[in-house]
N, C-alpha and C positions, 0 to 999 in steps of 0.2 A: 394867580390870581385871577384869570378866568371863569373856575371852576364853581368858586362861590357867587360869584356875579351875576352869572346864569343862576345861582339858585336863589336869591335873591331876589331876582327877573319875576323866575316862575311863582315864590312866594306871592308876590304883586296879585300873578294874574287871578287866582281866587279869590281875592276882593273885590276886585274890580266885575268880575263877573256876579257875586251876588251884590255888589252895590250896583250894577249897568251904567253906571261912569267914573272917571277918569277923573274928573273936577274931586279935591281931598274936605273940599266943605261938603259936596252932598256925601262922598263917603264917611263924613264925622255927622250929620244928619240923620245918615240911615244907624245910625249905632245907640242915634239916643235909647231905647229899651231895652236890645241887645247886643250887647258889645258882639265883633267881631273873634276875639279871642275863643270865644263857649264853641261857637258852630265849625270853629277853624284852628283849635288849638295844635295841632297834628303842625299846621303849616305857620301855626305862631309860631312855634317853639324851634323847628329849622330855619324863622328869620330871625329870630335872637343869635342862633348860633351862627348865621352866618355872615348876621351884623358885628360877633365877634372878630370873625378872620378878616374881615373887610377892617376897619377900623386900625387893624394889628395889634388890639389886644391877647391879656392872654384867657387861654392857654395857647395860644394862636397867634403868636407873640414871633414870630419866626425872625423875622430882620433885627429885631434885638432884642441879644442874647443874654437876659439880666444874670443869669448862672453864671456865666463867663467872667470875667476880669476887666472885660472892656464891653463899653456898651454898644456895641453892634455898631453900624454905621455911625452912632454918633458919639465916636472915639474924632473924628475929626470936626469936630461942632465945640466955640466956647461961648458963652456970655450970652448976648440977645440972640443969636441962631440959634444956640441951641434951646432958649429960652419960643424962638418960635417954632420949632419943631413940638414944642410942648403942647402951645399952642394951639397948634394943628390941628395936633391930634384928639388935644379935650375938646376945641371945637365940636370936629367930627365925630365925638362922642356922645355929643350933647346931641346933636341932627341927626343921629340915625334913633334914637331915644325917642327925637320927637316924631319921626314918622311910622319908630314903630305904636306908641298914643295914638298917634294918626288915626292907622292901620285898621287897632287891631285894640281896641283898650278904648276907644267912644273918643278920643280927642279932648273935648271941654265940658263933657258931659260929666256931672258929677255922680261922683261912684254910690251908688244903693238913693240915688234920689236924692240925694241931700243938700238943698240949698241951703246951705250956712252960708258961701263963700262966693264970689263971683266963680264966672268960669275960666279965666285967666290964671286962679291958683289952681281949681283942681286940671287944667293940662300942665302949671307947673310941677302938679305935685308927680302928678304920674310919670313929668318926663325923670323927677328925680328919686323916683318909687325903681323904675327901668336901670338912670343911671349906676345908681342903687347896685342893681344885679348885677354891672358891670364889675365891679368892684365883690364883689360875693364872688361871680366864677373867677374870678384873678387870684383870691385865697385859696379856695377852694380843689382845683383842680391843676393836674401839672401839664407844662409843657403835650404838645400833641408837634412830632416829626413832620416834616416834612411829607412823605408817603403816606403817614396816617390819612397826614389834611386832606388828599388826593387820593385815596381809596374812598373817605367819606364823601367827598361831595360827591365825588364821578362814580361810584357803585349804590350808594346809598339814599343820600339826600335827592338824587336827579331821577334818578327810578320811578321814589318819594311821589316824590314833585308832581311829575308828569302823571301820575297813578291816577293822584290826589285830583288834579286842577281836570280830569277826565269825569271820575265821582263827582266832583261839585255841575261839574257844567253837564251832567246826568242828571246827575236832584235836580237843580234847575230846570232841566228843558224839560222834565216830566212834573213838576208843580208849574210852569208856566214862571216862575220868576225872570226870565232872561226877556221879558217881553213887557214885560211894567214898566211901564212910565217912571222918570226919578221923582219928579213931578206930583205918582198921586200918596208916596211913600213921606212927603215931604208936609204936605198942606194935611 
C-alpha cells in the first residue's frame, strides 16, 4: 500500500509547484485558462493509475479476487456490513475522482468556456467522467499480480515522479514561475 501512496503524493507536488499554493481553491482558480492535465499529462496518468490502486479497483483489486469462487475478505460479511463495504468503496472512488478533477481537470470551470450551465454542473460532470473511466479500465484490463504492482510503483513510477518533479521545478525556476504570488494570477 505504501508504494502507490508515495506515488500519489509525488503526483500532487508538481501541481503544488505550478500553482504555488496548497489551497485547492487557488489551484482551481489558476486552471481557468489552462488545465494542469495538459502540461502535466504524464503525472495525471500516473495519478489516475495510482488512484485505481489506492481505491482497490480493477485491475488492482488484489484483496478481492473476483475470479475466485469467493469474494476475498467479503465472504465473512453479509447484509448491511457487506453494503457498508461497497458504500465505502464507491464513496472513496468518488472522492478520488473529485480530487483528480480539482488537481488536473480545472475543477468547476466549464469545458471550452461553455457557460450554459452552473459551475456545480461542470464539476459533477467531470467527476462522472472520471468515475466512468474507472468502469472502462475495470472492463478493459486484466488483474495485476502483487509483484507486478510493486515493480511498477517502485521501479517505474517513483523514479519517473522524482525526475518529473525536478523537471517541473527547474522549468518554473528558470521562467520565474515559482516566485510569482498566487494573487497576481487570480486578479
